[in-house]
C-alpha positions as CSV (number, residue, x, y, z in Angstrom):
1,N,-40.1,46.2,-8.9
2,F,-43.1,43.6,-9.1
3,L,-41.0,41.0,-11.8
4,A,-37.9,41.4,-9.1
5,C,-40.5,40.7,-6.6
6,V,-41.9,37.6,-8.1
7,F,-38.6,36.5,-9.2
8,F,-37.5,36.2,-5.2
9,L,-40.8,34.6,-4.3
10,L,-40.1,32.1,-7.2
11,Q,-37.0,31.3,-6.0
12,A,-37.6,30.9,-2.4
13,A,-40.5,29.3,-3.5
14,F,-38.3,26.8,-5.6
15,S,-35.7,26.2,-3.6
16,L,-38.5,25.4,-0.6
17,L,-40.3,22.3,-2.6
18,Q,-36.6,21.0,-4.2
19,P,-36.1,19.2,-0.8
20,M,-39.7,17.5,-0.8
21,A,-39.9,17.0,-3.8
22,K,-36.4,14.9,-3.6
23,R,-38.1,13.0,-0.4
24,Q,-41.3,12.8,-2.5
25,L,-40.9,12.2,-6.0
26,S,-42.9,9.4,-6.1
27,S,-45.8,11.5,-5.4
28,S,-47.3,13.2,-8.6
29,H,-48.4,15.9,-6.4
30,M,-45.5,16.6,-5.4
31,C,-43.8,16.6,-8.4
32,T,-46.5,18.5,-10.3
33,S,-45.9,21.3,-7.3
34,A,-42.3,21.6,-7.9
35,M,-42.8,21.5,-12.1
36,A,-44.7,24.2,-12.0
37,V,-42.8,26.1,-10.0
38,A,-40.1,26.0,-12.4
39,A,-42.0,26.3,-15.1
40,A,-43.2,29.6,-13.6
41,Y,-40.1,30.3,-12.5
42,A,-38.8,30.6,-15.9
43,A,-41.7,32.0,-17.2
44,V,-40.4,35.2,-15.3
45,S,-37.5,34.9,-16.7
46,L,-38.7,34.9,-19.9
47,L,-41.1,37.4,-19.5
48,V,-38.1,39.8,-18.0
49,A,-36.4,38.4,-21.4
50,S,-39.0,39.3,-24.1
51,R,-39.0,43.2,-22.4
52,R,-35.3,43.6,-23.2
53,S,-35.1,41.1,-26.2
54,K,-31.8,41.3,-28.2
55,S,-30.1,43.6,-25.1
56,L,-30.2,40.6,-23.0
57,S,-27.3,39.1,-26.0
58,F,-24.7,41.1,-24.0
59,V,-25.2,39.4,-20.7
60,S,-26.0,35.8,-21.6
61,A,-23.1,35.6,-25.3
62,Y,-20.1,34.9,-25.7
63,P,-17.2,34.5,-28.4
64,G,-19.8,34.5,-31.5
65,Q,-23.0,33.7,-30.5
66,L,-25.0,36.5,-29.0
67,T,-22.7,39.4,-28.3
68,S,-22.4,40.7,-31.7
69,D,-26.2,42.0,-31.7
70,Y,-25.3,43.9,-29.2
71,V,-22.1,44.8,-30.5
72,T,-23.3,46.0,-34.0
73,L,-26.2,48.3,-32.7
74,R,-22.6,50.3,-31.2
75,R,-20.6,49.5,-33.9
76,A,-20.2,53.4,-35.2
77,S,-19.4,54.8,-31.9
78,A,-16.8,51.8,-31.1
79,V,-12.9,52.1,-30.7
80,D,-11.5,49.0,-31.7
81,T,-9.4,47.5,-29.0
82,P,-6.0,47.1,-29.5
83,T,-4.7,43.5,-30.3
84,D,-1.8,41.5,-30.5
85,A,0.3,42.7,-33.8
86,V,-1.2,40.7,-37.0
87,S,-3.7,41.8,-39.5
88,I,-6.8,39.9,-38.1
89,E,-9.7,41.6,-39.5
90,E,-10.3,39.4,-42.5
91,L,-10.8,35.3,-41.8
92,P,-8.3,32.8,-42.9
93,P,-9.8,30.4,-45.6
94,K,-12.2,27.7,-43.9
95,E,-9.8,25.0,-44.7
96,M,-6.8,26.9,-42.2
97,R,-9.2,28.1,-39.4
98,P,-8.4,26.0,-35.9
99,G,-11.6,24.2,-36.1
100,A,-10.7,22.4,-39.6
101,T,-6.6,22.2,-38.9
102,D,-8.0,20.3,-35.7
103,A,-8.9,17.7,-37.6
104,T,-5.8,16.1,-38.2
105,A,-4.2,16.6,-35.0
106,F,-6.7,15.5,-32.5
107,N,-9.3,12.7,-31.8
108,E,-12.3,14.3,-32.1
109,G,-15.2,12.9,-29.9
110,S,-18.8,13.1,-31.3
111,S,-19.3,16.5,-29.7
112,V,-17.2,17.8,-32.1
113,A,-19.3,16.9,-35.0
114,Y,-22.5,17.6,-33.1
115,W,-21.7,21.2,-32.3
116,H,-20.3,21.9,-35.4
117,S,-23.6,21.4,-36.9
118,F,-25.9,22.6,-34.1
119,N,-27.5,25.7,-34.5
120,P,-30.7,27.0,-32.9
121,R,-31.5,29.9,-34.6
122,N,-31.9,27.3,-37.6
123,M,-34.9,25.0,-35.8
124,D,-38.1,26.0,-37.0
125,D,-40.3,24.7,-33.4
126,A,-39.4,24.5,-30.1
127,G,-39.9,20.9,-30.4
128,E,-36.6,20.5,-32.1
129,L,-35.0,22.2,-29.5
130,P,-33.2,20.2,-26.8
131,L,-35.5,21.3,-23.9
132,P,-36.4,19.4,-21.0
133,T,-39.3,16.8,-21.8
134,I,-42.2,15.9,-19.3
135,S,-40.2,12.0,-19.4
136,D,-37.1,13.7,-18.5
137,L,-39.2,15.9,-15.7
138,S,-40.5,13.1,-14.5
139,G,-38.1,10.3,-15.1
140,P,-34.7,8.7,-13.1
141,D,-33.0,11.9,-13.8
142,S,-35.5,15.0,-12.8
143,W,-33.6,15.9,-10.4
144,Y,-30.8,17.0,-12.9
145,W,-33.4,18.4,-15.0
146,L,-35.3,19.8,-12.7
147,Y,-32.2,21.6,-10.9
148,H,-31.1,23.1,-14.3
149,L,-34.1,24.4,-15.8
150,G,-34.3,26.6,-12.1
151,R,-30.3,26.9,-12.8
152,T,-31.2,28.7,-15.7
153,G,-34.3,30.4,-15.1
154,F,-32.5,32.3,-12.6
155,F,-29.6,33.4,-14.2
156,T,-31.6,34.1,-17.1
157,A,-33.6,36.4,-15.2
158,Q,-30.7,37.3,-13.2
159,G,-29.1,38.8,-16.0
160,A,-32.4,40.7,-17.9
161,A,-33.2,42.3,-14.0
162,S,-29.3,43.7,-14.4
163,L,-30.2,45.1,-17.5
164,A,-33.2,46.4,-16.7
165,I,-31.7,48.1,-13.8
166,S,-29.0,49.6,-15.7
167,Q,-31.2,50.7,-18.6
168,L,-33.4,52.4,-16.0
169,G,-30.5,54.2,-14.7
170,Q,-29.4,55.2,-18.1
171,R,-32.7,56.5,-18.8
172,M,-32.7,58.6,-15.5
173,S,-29.5,60.1,-16.7
174,D,-30.0,61.4,-20.1
175,S,-33.8,62.6,-18.9
176,E,-31.8,64.9,-16.3
177,S,-29.6,65.9,-19.4
178,T,-31.5,66.6,-21.7
179,G,-34.4,68.1,-19.3
180,G,-37.1,65.4,-19.5
181,G,-36.5,63.7,-23.0
182,T,-34.3,61.0,-24.1
183,G,-34.7,61.1,-27.9
184,K,-34.0,57.6,-27.9
185,V,-36.3,55.1,-29.7
186,N,-38.1,53.0,-26.6
187,L,-35.8,49.9,-26.1
188,F,-38.4,47.9,-24.3
189,E,-40.9,48.5,-27.6
190,S,-38.5,47.9,-30.3
191,L,-36.4,44.8,-29.3
192,S,-39.2,43.0,-27.9
193,A,-40.0,41.8,-31.0
194,N,-37.1,39.3,-30.9
195,A,-38.4,37.3,-27.7
196,V,-38.7,34.2,-29.0
197,G,-35.4,34.3,-31.3
198,T,-33.5,35.7,-27.9
199,A,-34.9,32.4,-26.2
200,R,-34.4,29.7,-28.5
201,L,-30.6,31.0,-28.9
202,L,-30.3,30.7,-25.0
203,W,-31.8,28.4,-23.6
204,G,-31.6,26.3,-27.0
205,E,-27.6,26.6,-26.1
206,A,-27.8,25.9,-22.4
207,F,-29.9,22.4,-22.4
208,A,-27.9,20.9,-25.2
209,A,-25.3,21.3,-22.9
210,Y,-26.7,19.7,-20.2
211,R,-28.1,17.2,-22.5
212,Q,-24.2,16.3,-23.4
213,D,-23.1,16.2,-19.7
214,L,-25.9,14.3,-18.3
215,K,-24.5,11.6,-20.8
216,N,-21.0,12.0,-19.9
217,I,-22.5,11.6,-15.8
218,K,-24.8,8.6,-17.1
219,Q,-21.8,6.7,-19.0
220,G,-19.5,7.2,-15.5
221,T,-16.9,9.7,-17.0
222,F,-17.4,11.9,-14.0
223,K,-19.9,12.2,-11.3
224,A,-22.8,14.5,-10.9
225,P,-22.3,18.0,-9.7
226,Y,-21.7,17.8,-5.8
227,D,-23.8,21.5,-6.0
228,M,-26.7,19.5,-7.1
229,S,-27.1,18.5,-3.4
230,L,-29.8,20.5,-1.4
231,Q,-27.2,21.0,1.6
232,H,-25.0,23.1,-0.5
233,R,-25.2,27.2,-0.1
234,Q,-26.7,28.2,-3.2
235,F,-30.1,26.5,-1.9
236,S,-30.2,29.1,0.8
237,P,-32.2,32.4,0.2
238,A,-29.9,34.5,2.0
239,Y,-26.5,33.2,0.1
240,V,-28.6,34.0,-2.8
241,A,-29.7,37.3,-1.9
242,D,-26.3,38.4,-1.6
243,T,-24.5,37.1,-4.5
244,S,-27.5,38.7,-6.7
245,L,-27.1,42.1,-5.1
246,R,-22.9,41.9,-5.4
247,F,-23.7,40.9,-9.1
248,F,-26.9,43.8,-9.8
249,R,-24.1,46.6,-8.5
250,E,-21.0,44.6,-10.5
251,A,-23.2,44.6,-13.7
252,T,-24.5,48.0,-13.5
253,N,-20.6,49.3,-13.5
254,T,-19.5,46.4,-16.0
255,L,-22.5,48.0,-18.6
256,A,-21.7,51.3,-18.1
257,A,-18.0,51.1,-18.5
258,S,-18.6,49.0,-21.3
259,A,-21.2,51.8,-22.8
260,A,-18.3,54.9,-22.5
261,R,-15.6,52.7,-23.8
262,A,-13.6,53.4,-20.2
263,D,-10.1,53.1,-19.4
264,T,-8.8,49.1,-19.2
265,K,-6.3,50.1,-16.6
266,T,-6.6,48.9,-13.2
267,W,-5.5,50.4,-10.0
268,V,-2.2,48.0,-9.9
269,E,1.2,49.8,-11.0
270,G,5.0,48.4,-10.5
271,D,6.7,45.5,-12.5
272,I,5.0,42.7,-9.9
273,Y,2.3,41.8,-12.7
274,P,3.1,41.7,-16.3
275,D,1.3,44.5,-18.1
276,Y,-1.0,42.4,-20.2
277,Y,-2.8,41.1,-16.3
278,K,-3.5,44.9,-15.7
279,H,-6.3,45.3,-17.4
280,T,-9.9,44.9,-16.7
281,F,-11.2,42.0,-19.2
282,H,-14.8,42.7,-20.1
283,Y,-14.8,45.7,-18.3
284,Q,-14.8,44.0,-14.6
285,T,-13.9,46.1,-12.2
286,D,-10.6,45.9,-10.5
287,G,-9.9,43.4,-12.8
288,W,-8.2,40.6,-11.1
289,F,-7.3,42.8,-8.1
290,S,-10.0,42.6,-5.7
291,A,-11.9,40.3,-3.4
292,E,-15.1,42.1,-4.9
293,S,-14.0,40.7,-8.3
294,A,-13.6,37.3,-7.0
295,E,-16.5,37.2,-4.8
296,V,-18.6,38.7,-7.8
297,Y,-17.2,36.6,-10.6
298,E,-18.8,33.1,-10.6
299,T,-22.4,34.5,-10.5
300,S,-21.3,37.0,-13.2
301,T,-20.1,34.4,-15.6
302,E,-22.9,31.9,-15.3
303,T,-25.2,35.0,-15.8
304,L,-23.0,35.3,-19.3
305,F,-24.1,31.6,-19.8
306,V,-27.4,31.6,-18.0
307,G,-26.2,29.1,-16.0
308,R,-24.2,26.7,-18.2
309,Q,-20.9,27.3,-17.4
310,D,-20.1,24.8,-15.4
311,A,-21.3,22.1,-17.8
312,M,-18.6,23.7,-20.1
313,Q,-15.7,23.4,-17.8
314,R,-17.1,20.0,-16.9
315,S,-15.6,19.1,-20.2
316,T,-12.2,19.0,-18.6
317,L,-13.4,16.0,-16.7
318,V,-13.1,14.0,-20.0
319,H,-10.0,13.9,-20.3
320,L,-9.0,13.6,-17.0
321,S,-11.2,10.4,-16.6
322,R,-8.9,9.1,-19.5
323,F,-6.1,9.9,-18.3
324,M,-6.9,8.3,-14.9
325,D,-8.1,5.1,-16.9
326,R,-4.6,5.7,-18.6
327,W,-2.8,5.8,-15.3
328,H,-3.8,2.5,-14.2
329,T,-4.0,0.6,-17.3
330,E,-0.6,1.4,-18.3
331,G,1.0,1.6,-15.2
332,L,2.2,5.2,-15.1
333,A,2.4,5.1,-11.2
334,T,6.3,5.2,-10.4
335,K,5.8,3.4,-7.0
336,P,3.2,1.4,-5.7
337,G,0.0,3.0,-4.8
338,Q,1.0,6.2,-6.2
339,S,-1.8,8.9,-6.9
340,P,-1.6,11.2,-9.8
341,R,0.3,14.5,-9.1
342,L,-2.2,17.4,-10.7
343,L,-1.2,21.1,-11.1
344,E,-4.2,23.8,-12.0
345,V,-2.6,26.9,-13.6
346,A,-4.6,30.3,-13.6
347,C,-7.1,28.3,-11.2
348,G,-9.3,31.4,-10.9
349,T,-11.7,30.9,-7.8
350,G,-11.1,27.7,-7.7
351,R,-14.7,25.8,-9.1
352,V,-13.1,23.2,-11.5
353,M,-10.8,22.0,-8.8
354,T,-13.3,21.5,-6.5
355,F,-15.0,19.6,-9.5
356,I,-11.5,17.3,-10.1
357,R,-11.2,16.6,-6.5
358,D,-15.0,15.2,-6.1
359,N,-14.2,13.1,-8.3
360,W,-10.8,11.9,-7.2
361,P,-10.3,12.8,-3.6
362,S,-6.9,10.9,-3.8
363,L,-5.2,13.1,-5.9
364,D,-2.2,15.6,-4.3
365,V,-3.4,18.9,-5.8
366,T,-1.6,22.1,-6.5
367,A,-4.1,25.4,-7.8
368,T,-2.0,28.3,-8.7
369,D,-3.1,32.1,-10.0
370,L,-1.6,35.5,-9.9
371,S,-4.5,37.2,-8.2
372,P,-3.7,37.0,-4.6
373,F,-7.7,37.6,-4.1
374,Y,-8.8,35.2,-6.5
375,L,-6.5,32.9,-5.0
376,E,-7.8,32.9,-1.6
377,K,-11.5,32.8,-2.7
378,A,-10.2,29.6,-4.6
379,R,-9.2,28.0,-1.2
380,E,-12.0,29.3,0.7
381,N,-14.3,27.3,-2.4
382,N,-11.5,24.3,-1.8
383,N,-12.1,24.4,2.2
384,Y,-16.0,24.4,1.8
385,W,-16.2,21.3,-0.3
386,E,-13.8,19.4,2.1
387,R,-15.9,20.3,5.1
388,R,-19.4,19.8,3.4
389,F,-18.6,17.3,0.2
390,A,-15.9,15.4,1.1
391,P,-15.6,12.1,1.5
392,A,-16.3,10.6,4.7
393,S,-14.3,7.5,3.5
394,T,-13.3,6.8,0.0
395,G,-11.1,3.2,0.7
396,E,-8.1,5.5,-0.1
397,Q,-6.2,8.2,1.9
398,M,-7.6,11.7,1.2
399,G,-5.3,13.7,-1.4
400,N,-3.9,16.9,0.0
401,A,-4.6,20.5,-1.6
402,Q,-2.0,23.3,-1.8
403,F,-2.3,27.0,-3.3
404,V,0.8,28.6,-4.7
405,Q,0.8,32.2,-5.8
406,A,2.6,32.0,-9.3
407,N,2.2,33.1,-13.1
408,A,1.4,30.4,-15.3
409,E,4.2,31.7,-17.7
410,D,7.0,31.0,-14.7
411,L,5.8,27.9,-12.6
412,P,8.4,27.7,-9.4
413,F,8.0,24.0,-9.6
414,Q,10.8,21.2,-10.3
415,D,10.9,19.7,-13.7
416,A,8.4,16.6,-14.3
417,S,6.7,17.4,-10.9
418,F,3.0,16.8,-11.9
419,D,1.2,14.1,-14.1
420,A,-1.6,16.0,-15.3
421,V,-2.0,19.6,-15.9
422,V,-5.7,22.0,-16.2
423,N,-5.6,25.2,-17.7
424,V,-9.7,26.7,-18.0
425,Y,-10.6,29.7,-19.6
426,L,-7.1,31.4,-20.0
427,F,-5.7,31.4,-23.0
428,H,-8.1,33.9,-24.8
429,E,-6.9,36.5,-22.2
430,L,-3.4,35.8,-22.8
431,P,-0.8,37.5,-25.9
432,A,0.9,35.3,-28.1
433,K,4.2,35.0,-26.7
434,A,2.4,34.2,-22.9
435,Q,0.5,31.7,-24.5
436,D,3.8,30.0,-25.5
437,N,5.4,30.7,-22.1
438,V,2.7,28.7,-20.7
439,F,2.8,26.0,-22.7
440,K,6.3,25.7,-22.4
441,E,6.1,25.3,-18.3
442,A,3.2,22.8,-18.6
443,A,5.6,20.5,-20.8
444,R,8.3,21.3,-18.0
445,V,6.3,20.4,-15.0
446,L,4.6,17.5,-16.4
447,T,5.9,13.9,-16.2
448,P,6.1,11.4,-19.6
449,G,3.6,10.1,-20.2
450,G,1.6,13.1,-18.5
451,V,-1.8,15.0,-20.0
452,F,-1.8,18.8,-20.6
453,V,-5.9,19.8,-20.8
454,L,-6.7,23.3,-21.7
455,T,-10.2,24.4,-21.6
456,D,-11.0,28.0,-23.3
457,S,-13.4,29.5,-25.7
458,N,-14.3,28.0,-29.5
459,Q,-12.0,28.9,-32.1
460,L,-12.7,29.7,-35.6
461,G,-13.8,26.9,-37.6
462,D,-15.2,24.8,-34.5
463,R,-18.7,26.3,-34.9
464,P,-18.9,27.8,-38.5
465,H,-22.1,30.0,-38.4
466,N,-20.5,31.9,-35.9
467,D,-17.3,32.3,-37.7
468,E,-18.3,35.7,-39.2
469,T,-19.4,37.8,-35.7
470,M,-16.8,35.7,-33.2
471,G,-14.3,37.8,-33.1
472,N,-16.8,41.0,-32.3
473,F,-16.4,39.6,-28.3
474,A,-12.7,41.6,-28.6
475,N,-14.9,44.8,-28.6
476,L,-15.6,43.9,-24.7
477,A,-12.0,44.6,-23.9
478,E,-10.7,41.5,-25.2
479,P,-7.7,42.7,-26.8
480,H,-6.4,39.3,-27.5
481,Y,-9.2,37.3,-28.6
482,K,-9.1,37.6,-32.1
483,A,-5.5,36.3,-32.6
484,Y,-6.3,33.5,-29.4
485,I,-9.5,32.3,-32.0
486,R,-7.2,31.8,-35.0
487,R,-4.1,30.4,-33.2
488,D,-3.2,26.8,-34.1
489,L,-3.0,25.2,-30.7
490,A,-1.8,22.0,-32.0
491,A,1.2,23.3,-33.6
492,L,1.6,25.5,-30.8
493,A,2.1,22.2,-28.3
494,R,4.1,20.5,-30.9
495,A,6.6,23.5,-30.5
496,H,7.4,22.9,-26.9
497,G,7.1,18.8,-27.2
498,L,3.7,18.4,-26.6
499,E,1.4,16.1,-28.8
500,P,-2.1,16.6,-29.5
501,L,-4.1,13.9,-27.8
502,D,-8.3,14.9,-27.8
503,K,-10.9,17.0,-28.5
504,E,-14.1,17.5,-27.3
505,L,-17.0,20.5,-28.0
506,I,-19.8,21.6,-25.7
507,S,-21.7,24.9,-26.5
508,A,-19.0,27.9,-26.2
509,S,-16.8,26.0,-25.6
510,K,-13.5,23.3,-26.5
511,S,-11.4,21.1,-24.1
512,L,-8.4,19.6,-25.5
513,S,-5.8,17.2,-24.4
514,F,-2.1,16.8,-25.0
515,I,0.5,14.2,-24.0
516,K,4.1,14.4,-22.8
517,P,5.7,11.9,-24.7
518,R,8.0,9.1,-23.0
519,E,11.1,8.8,-23.9
520,N,10.8,5.4,-26.0
521,S,7.9,5.9,-27.4
522,E,4.6,7.7,-26.7
523,A,1.2,7.2,-28.7
524,T,-0.1,10.4,-30.8
525,A,-3.4,11.2,-31.8
526,G,-3.2,8.9,-34.7
527,G,-2.5,5.8,-32.8
528,V,-4.9,6.1,-29.4
529,A,-8.5,5.3,-28.7
530,T,-11.2,7.1,-29.9
531,Y,-13.8,8.0,-27.9
532,S,-17.2,8.8,-27.9
533,T,-19.2,11.7,-25.8
534,D,-22.2,12.0,-27.9
535,A,-24.3,15.1,-27.4
536,G,-27.0,14.9,-29.8
537,T,-28.9,11.7,-28.2
C-alpha cells in the first residue's frame, strides 16, 4: 500500500511538472526538478521490481526473452498448449530459421544486424546499456526522453504492482486453505537477488527501442508520437486511475487463469466466428468478446512491454514512409492529386491507425476487425484523435476513415481496392491455413505496385540468443505461436503473388513489407534501394 501511494503521488507530480518543464526547459531548476521526479518515478518502479524480480518477467516479457523464466518455474505442472499439427519441439537448423532465410529474400535495414547481436544480458555495466544520459535529458530531445522515462517507469511499476496484488491474493488463499501456513518459499526473498538483472533486461530492451524510434523521428521517417502532447488524456490523473484500476482487475484474473491453466473457451458459440478466434489468447478475460477487454487491452500490452509497444508498432511506419516516397516518385497514382488508399486488417483498438493518420492525414483509410467490441474502441480512438490532434490545415483535404467488421481471411472489398495494406500483431495468433488466407486476401485487394506491411513477433533466428526459449510463450495460451516462429513468411508471400521487399527489427518485433508486382515488371527485393534505420548509434 505504501509503494502504491508513493507511486501515484509521483505520477501526479510528474504530470504537474511536465507542463512546466515543457514551457521552461531553459530553467535549470525546472529541468532538474522534472528529471528528479522522473528518476524517483523510475526508482519506485525498480524498488517494486526488486521485490518481485523474476516474477516480473511474466508481465514484462514476450516471445523468448523473459517469459522463459516464468514458464520454467512452473513447467513441471504445465500442460502443453495444443499447436498446429506439426512437430515443433526441436529447433530447425540455424540456416533454416526465418531469421536466416529472410536475409536472402528481403532488403534488411541496419536495425536487423543491430538487434541480431543486441543482448542486454551480456552487458557488464550500466554504462553499456542504451539508457538516457544527462546530455539526452538536457539536450534538444529532452522531452522525448523525459516522456519515455516516465512511461517506462509507470508501466514497470504497474506490472510489478499487479504481480504483488496477485501474489497477495494467492498467499491469503493458501493461508486459508492450510490453516495459516503456505509451506512455500517467500517469493520476495527468493527472487530479489536478481533485481539488477531484471532491470537490465527490461530497461535495456526498452531504451534501445526508444533510441531507434527517436532516430527515425529525427531522420524525418515519421513524426514524434502525438500522445507526447500534454493535451493528451493520458496525462489526466483521472484517466490514469481508471485505466490502472481496469488493468489491476484484468491482471489479477489473467494471472489466476494462467496459474490454473484455465479453460480458454469464450462465451461465444455458433459458427459466426472461426473456432480459433473463440479463444482467450494469453488468458485475456473474454478473449476479443467484450467492451471491457477492448478497454483494458492497450494498458495491458504496454505493461507487458514496459511501455515500448508503441515504439515497436511504429516500425510499421518505416515501410509506409518508403511507400509514400515511391507513390510520388514513381507516379503510382492513377489520377492527378490522388492519395493512396490504405487498409488495416485486424486493427484491434486502432492505435496504429491513429499513428498512420497523424503522419499522413490526407489518406483515405479503412480499418477492419472481426471483434465488434475492438472495432468500436478503434472508432472511439480515431474520433478522439480527430477531435484533439487532427491538423486544422494540412494544405490538402483531410482523408476519410471508415470502420468495417470483417474477417481478414475473407475481406468484403473488390479486387485492387487499396494501395497499401497493414497488419500488426495478428499472425502469431493464426493457424497456418488462416495465415495463407490473409496473404491471399491482402494480395487480392492490393493494386499493382501496392505494399503489404506485416508487423508481428520476432521469429527464430531474428535474435538467436532467444531461440531456445522463444517457444515458451506458447504456454501462455498462444496455441499457434510455435508454428508461427518457424514459418517462412517470404515463401508464403510468394505463394500468393507478393514479393518480399524490406525487413526491420525492433526489440521483440519484426516488420516486413511485400510488394504486389506490376503486370509489366516490378523490382524484387534484390533490385530495390537499401535503407538504413540503425538503432545502435
